N, CA, C, O and the ligand as a Tripos MOL2 file, in Angstrom:
@<TRIPOS>MOLECULE
protein
  225   223    57     0     0
PROTEIN
NO_CHARGES

@<TRIPOS>ATOM
      1 N          -4.3260   -4.2670    7.2660 N.3       1 MET1
      2 CA         -5.6570   -3.7670    6.9130 C.3       1 MET1
      3 C          -6.3710   -4.8260    6.0680 C.2       1 MET1
      4 O          -5.7750   -5.4370    5.1810 O.2       1 MET1
      5 N          -7.6330   -5.0260    6.3530 N.am      2 ASN2
      6 CA         -8.3570   -6.0940    5.6610 C.3       2 ASN2
      7 C          -9.5940   -5.5720    4.9510 C.2       2 ASN2
      8 O         -10.1760   -4.5560    5.3300 O.2       2 ASN2
      9 N          -9.9730   -6.2950    3.9160 N.am      3 CYS3
     10 CA        -11.1480   -5.9620    3.1270 C.3       3 CYS3
     11 C         -12.4100   -6.0790    3.9730 C.2       3 CYS3
     12 O         -12.5890   -7.0490    4.7100 O.2       3 CYS3
     13 N         -13.2890   -5.0740    3.8590 N.am      4 VAL4
     14 CA        -14.5310   -5.0940    4.6160 C.3       4 VAL4
     15 C         -15.4620   -6.1900    4.1170 C.2       4 VAL4
     16 O         -16.2140   -6.7810    4.8920 O.2       4 VAL4
     17 N         -15.4050   -6.4550    2.8160 N.am      5 GLU5
     18 CA        -16.3350   -7.3980    2.2040 C.3       5 GLU5
     19 C         -15.9640   -8.8520    2.4770 C.2       5 GLU5
     20 O         -16.8220   -9.6590    2.8350 O.2       5 GLU5
     21 N         -14.6910   -9.1840    2.3090 N.am      6 CYS6
     22 CA        -14.3000  -10.5880    2.3720 C.3       6 CYS6
     23 C         -13.2160  -10.8570    3.4070 C.2       6 CYS6
     24 O         -12.8130  -12.0050    3.5910 O.2       6 CYS6
     25 N         -12.7400   -9.8160    4.0840 N.am      7 ASP7
     26 CA        -11.7170   -9.9510    5.1090 C.3       7 ASP7
     27 C         -10.3680  -10.3870    4.5430 C.2       7 ASP7
     28 O          -9.4840  -10.8140    5.2850 O.2       7 ASP7
     29 N         -10.2200  -10.2790    3.2490 N.am      8 GLY8
     30 CA         -8.9220  -10.5760    2.6420 C.3       8 GLY8
     31 C          -7.9580   -9.4250    2.8780 C.2       8 GLY8
     32 O          -8.3770   -8.3200    3.2210 O.2       8 GLY8
     33 N          -6.6650   -9.6810    2.6960 N.am      9 PRO9
     34 CA         -5.6510   -8.6500    2.9340 C.3       9 PRO9
     35 C          -5.6710   -7.5680    1.8760 C.2       9 PRO9
     36 O          -5.7500   -7.8550    0.6820 O.2       9 PRO9
     37 N          -5.5980   -6.3160    2.3200 N.am     10 LEU10
     38 CA         -5.4630   -5.1870    1.4030 C.3      10 LEU10
     39 C          -4.0230   -4.6980    1.4530 C.2      10 LEU10
     40 O          -3.4720   -4.4590    2.5280 O.2      10 LEU10
     41 N          -3.4220   -4.5520    0.2770 N.am     11 ILE11
     42 CA         -2.0370   -4.1010    0.2060 C.3      11 ILE11
     43 C          -2.0100   -2.5840    0.0700 C.2      11 ILE11
     44 O          -2.4590   -2.0330   -0.9350 O.2      11 ILE11
     45 N          -1.4770   -1.9120    1.0940 N.am     12 ILE12
     46 CA         -1.3400   -0.4610    1.0390 C.3      12 ILE12
     47 C           0.1080   -0.1240    0.6910 C.2      12 ILE12
     48 O           1.0190   -0.4400    1.4560 O.2      12 ILE12
     49 N           0.3250    0.5180   -0.4640 N.am     13 PRO13
     50 CA          1.6990    0.8720   -0.8370 C.3      13 PRO13
     51 C           2.3390    1.7890    0.2000 C.2      13 PRO13
     52 O           1.6670    2.6180    0.8140 O.2      13 PRO13
     53 N           3.6540    1.6260    0.3850 N.am     14 SER14
     54 CA          4.3450    2.4400    1.3940 C.3      14 SER14
     55 C           4.3410    3.9100    1.0190 C.2      14 SER14
     56 O           4.4830    4.7760    1.8830 O.2      14 SER14
     57 N           4.1780    4.1970   -0.2740 N.am     15 ASP15
     58 CA          4.1410    5.5870   -0.7190 C.3      15 ASP15
     59 C           2.7100    6.0180   -1.0540 C.2      15 ASP15
     60 O           2.5040    6.9290   -1.8550 O.2      15 ASP15
     61 N           1.7370    5.3660   -0.4420 N.am     16 ALA16
     62 CA          0.3340    5.6810   -0.7130 C.3      16 ALA16
     63 C           0.0130    7.1220   -0.3280 C.2      16 ALA16
     64 O           0.6160    7.6880    0.5840 O.2      16 ALA16
     65 N          -0.9420    7.6950   -1.0380 N.am     17 ILE17
     66 CA         -1.3470    9.0670   -0.7660 C.3      17 ILE17
     67 C          -2.8540    9.1270   -0.5280 C.2      17 ILE17
     68 O          -3.5990    8.2210   -0.9020 O.2      17 ILE17
     69 N          -3.2770   10.2200    0.1040 N.am     18 GLN18
     70 CA         -4.6890   10.4870    0.3190 C.3      18 GLN18
     71 C          -5.4610   10.3910   -0.9850 C.2      18 GLN18
     72 O          -5.0750   11.0000   -1.9830 O.2      18 GLN18
     73 N          -6.5440    9.6320   -0.9850 N.am     19 GLY19
     74 CA         -7.4020    9.5380   -2.1500 C.3      19 GLY19
     75 C          -7.0180    8.4310   -3.1170 C.2      19 GLY19
     76 O          -7.7190    8.1910   -4.1010 O.2      19 GLY19
     77 N          -5.9100    7.7560   -2.8440 N.am     20 GLU20
     78 CA         -5.4970    6.6660   -3.7250 C.3      20 GLU20
     79 C          -6.4870    5.5110   -3.6260 C.2      20 GLU20
     80 O          -7.0290    5.2300   -2.5570 O.2      20 GLU20
     81 N          -6.7120    4.8520   -4.7530 N.am     21 ILE21
     82 CA         -7.6420    3.7300   -4.7840 C.3      21 ILE21
     83 C          -6.8650    2.4200   -4.7030 C.2      21 ILE21
     84 O          -5.9270    2.1910   -5.4660 O.2      21 ILE21
     85 N          -7.2650    1.5750   -3.7770 N.am     22 VAL22
     86 CA         -6.6760    0.2410   -3.6970 C.3      22 VAL22
     87 C          -7.7870   -0.7860   -3.8930 C.2      22 VAL22
     88 O          -8.9240   -0.5830   -3.4660 O.2      22 VAL22
     89 N          -7.4410   -1.8770   -4.5380 N.am     23 GLY23
     90 CA         -8.4380   -2.9010   -4.8080 C.3      23 GLY23
     91 C          -8.1330   -4.1760   -4.0540 C.2      23 GLY23
     92 O          -6.9720   -4.5450   -3.8790 O.2      23 GLY23
     93 N          -9.1870   -4.8480   -3.6070 N.am     24 CYS24
     94 CA         -9.0380   -6.1450   -2.9780 C.3      24 CYS24
     95 C          -8.7930   -7.1890   -4.0730 C.2      24 CYS24
     96 O          -9.5400   -7.2800   -5.0470 O.2      24 CYS24
     97 N          -7.7340   -7.9690   -3.8850 N.am     25 LYS25
     98 CA         -7.4220   -8.9640   -4.9100 C.3      25 LYS25
     99 C          -8.3740  -10.1530   -4.8460 C.2      25 LYS25
    100 O          -8.5180  -10.8900   -5.8220 O.2      25 LYS25
    101 N          -9.0090  -10.3360   -3.7260 N.am     26 ASP26
    102 CA         -9.8800  -11.5010   -3.5610 C.3      26 ASP26
    103 C         -11.2710  -11.2810   -4.1450 C.2      26 ASP26
    104 O         -11.7920  -12.1510   -4.8420 O.2      26 ASP26
    105 N         -11.8820  -10.1160   -3.8660 N.am     27 CYS27
    106 CA        -13.2650   -9.9140   -4.2960 C.3      27 CYS27
    107 C         -13.4140   -8.7360   -5.2590 C.2      27 CYS27
    108 O         -14.4870   -8.5360   -5.8260 O.2      27 CYS27
    109 N         -12.3400   -7.9510   -5.4490 N.am     28 GLY28
    110 CA        -12.3790   -6.8910   -6.4370 C.3      28 GLY28
    111 C         -12.9700   -5.5780   -5.9590 C.2      28 GLY28
    112 O         -13.0710   -4.6280   -6.7350 O.2      28 GLY28
    113 N         -13.3650   -5.5090   -4.6880 N.am     29 THR29
    114 CA        -13.9060   -4.2620   -4.1530 C.3      29 THR29
    115 C         -12.8150   -3.1920   -4.1130 C.2      29 THR29
    116 O         -11.6780   -3.4670   -3.7300 O.2      29 THR29
    117 N         -13.1730   -1.9660   -4.5130 N.am     30 SER30
    118 CA        -12.2170   -0.8660   -4.4970 C.3      30 SER30
    119 C         -12.4380    0.0160   -3.2800 C.2      30 SER30
    120 O         -13.5720    0.2770   -2.8770 O.2      30 SER30
    121 N         -11.3370    0.4670   -2.7050 N.am     31 TYR31
    122 CA        -11.4030    1.3460   -1.5440 C.3      31 TYR31
    123 C         -10.5630    2.5830   -1.7800 C.2      31 TYR31
    124 O          -9.5410    2.5490   -2.4650 O.2      31 TYR31
    125 N         -11.0220    3.6770   -1.1940 N.am     32 GLU32
    126 CA        -10.2590    4.9120   -1.2490 C.3      32 GLU32
    127 C          -9.5180    5.0850    0.0670 C.2      32 GLU32
    128 O         -10.0910    4.8920    1.1390 O.2      32 GLU32
    129 N          -8.2490    5.4470   -0.0140 N.am     33 LEU33
    130 CA         -7.4690    5.6790    1.1940 C.3      33 LEU33
    131 C          -7.7650    7.0690    1.7440 C.2      33 LEU33
    132 O          -7.7790    8.0580    1.0120 O.2      33 LEU33
    133 N          -7.9970    7.1160    3.0380 N.am     34 VAL34
    134 CA         -8.2620    8.3800    3.7150 C.3      34 VAL34
    135 C          -7.2450    8.5340    4.8350 C.2      34 VAL34
    136 O          -7.1730    7.7040    5.7420 O.2      34 VAL34
    137 N          -6.4640    9.5990    4.7650 N.am     35 LYS35
    138 CA         -5.4280    9.8260    5.7690 C.3      35 LYS35
    139 C          -6.0620   10.1290    7.1130 C.2      35 LYS35
    140 O          -7.0180   10.8990    7.2100 O.2      35 LYS35
    141 N          -5.5130    9.5110    8.1450 N.am     36 VAL36
    142 CA         -5.9800    9.7830    9.4970 C.3      36 VAL36
    143 C          -5.2880   11.0420   10.0060 C.2      36 VAL36
    144 O          -4.0630   11.1530    9.9540 O.2      36 VAL36
    145 N          -6.0770   11.9820   10.4950 N.am     37 THR37
    146 CA         -5.5330   13.2450   10.9620 C.3      37 THR37
    147 C          -4.5100   13.0220   12.0740 C.2      37 THR37
    148 O          -4.7340   12.2220   12.9820 O.2      37 THR37
    149 N          -3.3890   13.7340   11.9950 N.am     38 ASN38
    150 CA         -2.3260   13.6440   12.9920 C.3      38 ASN38
    151 C          -1.7410   12.2410   13.1100 C.2      38 ASN38
    152 O          -1.3140   11.8240   14.1870 O.2      38 ASN38
    153 N          -1.7270   11.5310   12.0110 N.am     39 SER39
    154 CA         -1.1740   10.1750   12.0240 C.3      39 SER39
    155 C          -0.6030    9.8540   10.6540 C.2      39 SER39
    156 O          -0.9780   10.4780    9.6620 O.2      39 SER39
    157 N           0.2870    8.8970   10.5940 N.am     40 ASP40
    158 CA          0.7950    8.4330    9.3130 C.3      40 ASP40
    159 C          -0.0540    7.2960    8.7620 C.2      40 ASP40
    160 O           0.2300    6.7570    7.6920 O.2      40 ASP40
    161 N          -1.0840    6.9400    9.4930 N.am     41 LEU41
    162 CA         -1.8910    5.8040    9.0900 C.3      41 LEU41
    163 C          -3.0060    6.2150    8.1380 C.2      41 LEU41
    164 O          -3.3940    7.3810    8.0610 O.2      41 LEU41
    165 N          -3.5010    5.2280    7.4260 N.am     42 PHE42
    166 CA         -4.6510    5.4370    6.5580 C.3      42 PHE42
    167 C          -5.8190    4.5990    7.0520 C.2      42 PHE42
    168 O          -5.6380    3.5340    7.6410 O.2      42 PHE42
    169 N          -7.0140    5.1010    6.7980 N.am     43 THR43
    170 CA         -8.1870    4.2670    6.9270 C.3      43 THR43
    171 C          -8.7850    4.1170    5.5320 C.2      43 THR43
    172 O          -8.3450    4.7900    4.5990 O.2      43 THR43
    173 N          -9.7530    3.2670    5.3780 N.am     44 ILE44
    174 CA        -10.3240    3.0370    4.0550 C.3      44 ILE44
    175 C         -11.8150    3.2830    4.0680 C.2      44 ILE44
    176 O         -12.4850    3.1240    5.0880 O.2      44 ILE44
    177 N         -12.3210    3.6750    2.9090 N.am     45 ARG45
    178 CA        -13.7690    3.7210    2.7350 C.3      45 ARG45
    179 C         -14.0540    3.2000    1.3290 C.2      45 ARG45
    180 O         -13.2170    3.3230    0.4340 O.2      45 ARG45
    181 N         -15.2240    2.6240    1.1410 N.am     46 PRO46
    182 CA        -15.5410    2.0900   -0.1850 C.3      46 PRO46
    183 C         -15.4780    3.1950   -1.2300 C.2      46 PRO46
    184 O         -16.0450    4.2710   -1.0420 O.2      46 PRO46
    185 N         -14.7860    2.9240   -2.3290 N.am     47 ALA47
    186 CA        -14.7030    3.8930   -3.4090 C.3      47 ALA47
    187 C         -16.0510    3.9670   -4.1020 C.2      47 ALA47
    188 O         -16.6830    2.9450   -4.3700 O.2      47 ALA47
    189 N         -16.4860    5.1920   -4.3910 N.am     48 GLU48
    190 CA        -17.7650    5.3600   -5.0590 C.3      48 GLU48
    191 C         -17.5490    5.3110   -6.5620 C.2      48 GLU48
    192 O         -16.9160    6.1920   -7.1440 O.2      48 GLU48
    193 N         -18.0760    4.2850   -7.1680 N.am     49 LEU49
    194 CA        -17.9280    4.1140   -8.6110 C.3      49 LEU49
    195 C         -19.1670    4.6520   -9.3130 C.2      49 LEU49
    196 O         -20.2540    4.0830   -9.2160 O.2      49 LEU49
    197 N         -18.9780    5.7640  -10.0240 N.am     50 GLU50
    198 CA        -20.1260    6.4460  -10.6260 C.3      50 GLU50
    199 C         -20.8400    5.5910  -11.6500 C.2      50 GLU50
    200 O         -22.0360    5.7530  -11.8910 O.2      50 GLU50
    201 N         -20.0890    4.6730  -12.2540 N.am     51 GLU51
    202 CA        -20.7030    3.8350  -13.2820 C.3      51 GLU51
    203 C         -21.9300    3.1010  -12.7630 C.2      51 GLU51
    204 O         -22.8670    2.8270  -13.5140 O.2      51 GLU51
    205 N         -21.9170    2.7850  -11.4720 N.am     52 GLU52
    206 CA        -22.9910    1.9750  -10.9320 C.3      52 GLU52
    207 C         -24.3100    2.7560  -10.7590 C.2      52 GLU52
    208 O         -25.3470    2.1740  -10.4430 O.2      52 GLU52
    209 N         -24.2520    4.0680  -10.9690 N.am     53 ASP53
    210 CA        -25.4630    4.8720  -10.8400 C.3      53 ASP53
    211 C         -26.1770    5.0810  -12.1750 C.2      53 ASP53
    212 O         -27.1840    5.7850  -12.2500 O.2      53 ASP53
    213 N         -25.6360    4.4540  -13.2350 N.am     54 TRP54
    214 CA        -26.1520    4.7310  -14.5630 C.3      54 TRP54
    215 C         -27.2740    3.7780  -14.9780 C.2      54 TRP54
    216 O         -27.6690    3.7740  -16.1430 O.2      54 TRP54
    217 N         -27.7830    2.9900  -14.0700 N.am     55 GLY55
    218 CA        -28.7190    1.9380  -14.4620 C.3      55 GLY55
    219 C         -30.1570    2.3810  -14.6270 C.2      55 GLY55
    220 O         -31.0320    1.5330  -14.8050 O.2      55 GLY55
    221 N         -30.4370    3.6700  -14.5750 N.am     56 GLU56
    222 CA        -31.8090    4.1240  -14.5960 C.3      56 GLU56
    223 C         -32.4970    3.9530  -15.9430 C.2      56 GLU56
    224 O         -33.6690    4.3030  -16.0870 O.2      56 GLU56
    225 ZN        -12.3420   -8.4030   -0.5980 Zn       57 ZN57
@<TRIPOS>BOND
     1     1     2 1
     2     2     3 1
     3     3     4 2
     4     3     5 am
     5     5     6 1
     6     6     7 1
     7     7     8 2
     8     7     9 am
     9     9    10 1
    10    10    11 1
    11    11    12 2
    12    11    13 am
    13    13    14 1
    14    14    15 1
    15    15    16 2
    16    15    17 am
    17    17    18 1
    18    18    19 1
    19    19    20 2
    20    19    21 am
    21    21    22 1
    22    22    23 1
    23    23    24 2
    24    23    25 am
    25    25    26 1
    26    26    27 1
    27    27    28 2
    28    27    29 am
    29    29    30 1
    30    30    31 1
    31    31    32 2
    32    31    33 am
    33    33    34 1
    34    34    35 1
    35    35    36 2
    36    35    37 am
    37    37    38 1
    38    38    39 1
    39    39    40 2
    40    39    41 am
    41    41    42 1
    42    42    43 1
    43    43    44 2
    44    43    45 am
    45    45    46 1
    46    46    47 1
    47    47    48 2
    48    47    49 am
    49    49    50 1
    50    50    51 1
    51    51    52 2
    52    51    53 am
    53    53    54 1
    54    54    55 1
    55    55    56 2
    56    55    57 am
    57    57    58 1
    58    58    59 1
    59    59    60 2
    60    59    61 am
    61    61    62 1
    62    62    63 1
    63    63    64 2
    64    63    65 am
    65    65    66 1
    66    66    67 1
    67    67    68 2
    68    67    69 am
    69    69    70 1
    70    70    71 1
    71    71    72 2
    72    71    73 am
    73    73    74 1
    74    74    75 1
    75    75    76 2
    76    75    77 am
    77    77    78 1
    78    78    79 1
    79    79    80 2
    80    79    81 am
    81    81    82 1
    82    82    83 1
    83    83    84 2
    84    83    85 am
    85    85    86 1
    86    86    87 1
    87    87    88 2
    88    87    89 am
    89    89    90 1
    90    90    91 1
    91    91    92 2
    92    91    93 am
    93    93    94 1
    94    94    95 1
    95    95    96 2
    96    95    97 am
    97    97    98 1
    98    98    99 1
    99    99   100 2
   100    99   101 am
   101   101   102 1
   102   102   103 1
   103   103   104 2
   104   103   105 am
   105   105   106 1
   106   106   107 1
   107   107   108 2
   108   107   109 am
   109   109   110 1
   110   110   111 1
   111   111   112 2
   112   111   113 am
   113   113   114 1
   114   114   115 1
   115   115   116 2
   116   115   117 am
   117   117   118 1
   118   118   119 1
   119   119   120 2
   120   119   121 am
   121   121   122 1
   122   122   123 1
   123   123   124 2
   124   123   125 am
   125   125   126 1
   126   126   127 1
   127   127   128 2
   128   127   129 am
   129   129   130 1
   130   130   131 1
   131   131   132 2
   132   131   133 am
   133   133   134 1
   134   134   135 1
   135   135   136 2
   136   135   137 am
   137   137   138 1
   138   138   139 1
   139   139   140 2
   140   139   141 am
   141   141   142 1
   142   142   143 1
   143   143   144 2
   144   143   145 am
   145   145   146 1
   146   146   147 1
   147   147   148 2
   148   147   149 am
   149   149   150 1
   150   150   151 1
   151   151   152 2
   152   151   153 am
   153   153   154 1
   154   154   155 1
   155   155   156 2
   156   155   157 am
   157   157   158 1
   158   158   159 1
   159   159   160 2
   160   159   161 am
   161   161   162 1
   162   162   163 1
   163   163   164 2
   164   163   165 am
   165   165   166 1
   166   166   167 1
   167   167   168 2
   168   167   169 am
   169   169   170 1
   170   170   171 1
   171   171   172 2
   172   171   173 am
   173   173   174 1
   174   174   175 1
   175   175   176 2
   176   175   177 am
   177   177   178 1
   178   178   179 1
   179   179   180 2
   180   179   181 am
   181   181   182 1
   182   182   183 1
   183   183   184 2
   184   183   185 am
   185   185   186 1
   186   186   187 1
   187   187   188 2
   188   187   189 am
   189   189   190 1
   190   190   191 1
   191   191   192 2
   192   191   193 am
   193   193   194 1
   194   194   195 1
   195   195   196 2
   196   195   197 am
   197   197   198 1
   198   198   199 1
   199   199   200 2
   200   199   201 am
   201   201   202 1
   202   202   203 1
   203   203   204 2
   204   203   205 am
   205   205   206 1
   206   206   207 1
   207   207   208 2
   208   207   209 am
   209   209   210 1
   210   210   211 1
   211   211   212 2
   212   211   213 am
   213   213   214 1
   214   214   215 1
   215   215   216 2
   216   215   217 am
   217   217   218 1
   218   218   219 1
   219   219   220 2
   220   219   221 am
   221   221   222 1
   222   222   223 1
   223   223   224 2
@<TRIPOS>SUBSTRUCTURE
     1 MET1         2 RESIDUE 1 A MET
     2 ASN2         6 RESIDUE 1 A ASN
     3 CYS3        10 RESIDUE 1 A CYS
     4 VAL4        14 RESIDUE 1 A VAL
     5 GLU5        18 RESIDUE 1 A GLU
     6 CYS6        22 RESIDUE 1 A CYS
     7 ASP7        26 RESIDUE 1 A ASP
     8 GLY8        30 RESIDUE 1 A GLY
     9 PRO9        34 RESIDUE 1 A PRO
    10 LEU10       38 RESIDUE 1 A LEU
    11 ILE11       42 RESIDUE 1 A ILE
    12 ILE12       46 RESIDUE 1 A ILE
    13 PRO13       50 RESIDUE 1 A PRO
    14 SER14       54 RESIDUE 1 A SER
    15 ASP15       58 RESIDUE 1 A ASP
    16 ALA16       62 RESIDUE 1 A ALA
    17 ILE17       66 RESIDUE 1 A ILE
    18 GLN18       70 RESIDUE 1 A GLN
    19 GLY19       74 RESIDUE 1 A GLY
    20 GLU20       78 RESIDUE 1 A GLU
    21 ILE21       82 RESIDUE 1 A ILE
    22 VAL22       86 RESIDUE 1 A VAL
    23 GLY23       90 RESIDUE 1 A GLY
    24 CYS24       94 RESIDUE 1 A CYS
    25 LYS25       98 RESIDUE 1 A LYS
    26 ASP26      102 RESIDUE 1 A ASP
    27 CYS27      106 RESIDUE 1 A CYS
    28 GLY28      110 RESIDUE 1 A GLY
    29 THR29      114 RESIDUE 1 A THR
    30 SER30      118 RESIDUE 1 A SER
    31 TYR31      122 RESIDUE 1 A TYR
    32 GLU32      126 RESIDUE 1 A GLU
    33 LEU33      130 RESIDUE 1 A LEU
    34 VAL34      134 RESIDUE 1 A VAL
    35 LYS35      138 RESIDUE 1 A LYS
    36 VAL36      142 RESIDUE 1 A VAL
    37 THR37      146 RESIDUE 1 A THR
    38 ASN38      150 RESIDUE 1 A ASN
    39 SER39      154 RESIDUE 1 A SER
    40 ASP40      158 RESIDUE 1 A ASP
    41 LEU41      162 RESIDUE 1 A LEU
    42 PHE42      166 RESIDUE 1 A PHE
    43 THR43      170 RESIDUE 1 A THR
    44 ILE44      174 RESIDUE 1 A ILE
    45 ARG45      178 RESIDUE 1 A ARG
    46 PRO46      182 RESIDUE 1 A PRO
    47 ALA47      186 RESIDUE 1 A ALA
    48 GLU48      190 RESIDUE 1 A GLU
    49 LEU49      194 RESIDUE 1 A LEU
    50 GLU50      198 RESIDUE 1 A GLU
    51 GLU51      202 RESIDUE 1 A GLU
    52 GLU52      206 RESIDUE 1 A GLU
    53 ASP53      210 RESIDUE 1 A ASP
    54 TRP54      214 RESIDUE 1 A TRP
    55 GLY55      218 RESIDUE 1 A GLY
    56 GLU56      222 RESIDUE 1 A GLU
    57 ZN57       225 GROUP 0 **** ****
């Protein structure tokens, strides 16, 4: 699995769980693991960091 932003490798722990946050070591982007239905695989989506909405 690779980072969407920089295409660097994302390390998914073998004991990863739904909703776990993994970070790209190359660019620092955080992703949330989403379990694929009827599969042992995970997909990723960008983690929503609430801090970034505080700039108003
Ligand atoms: Zn990256």
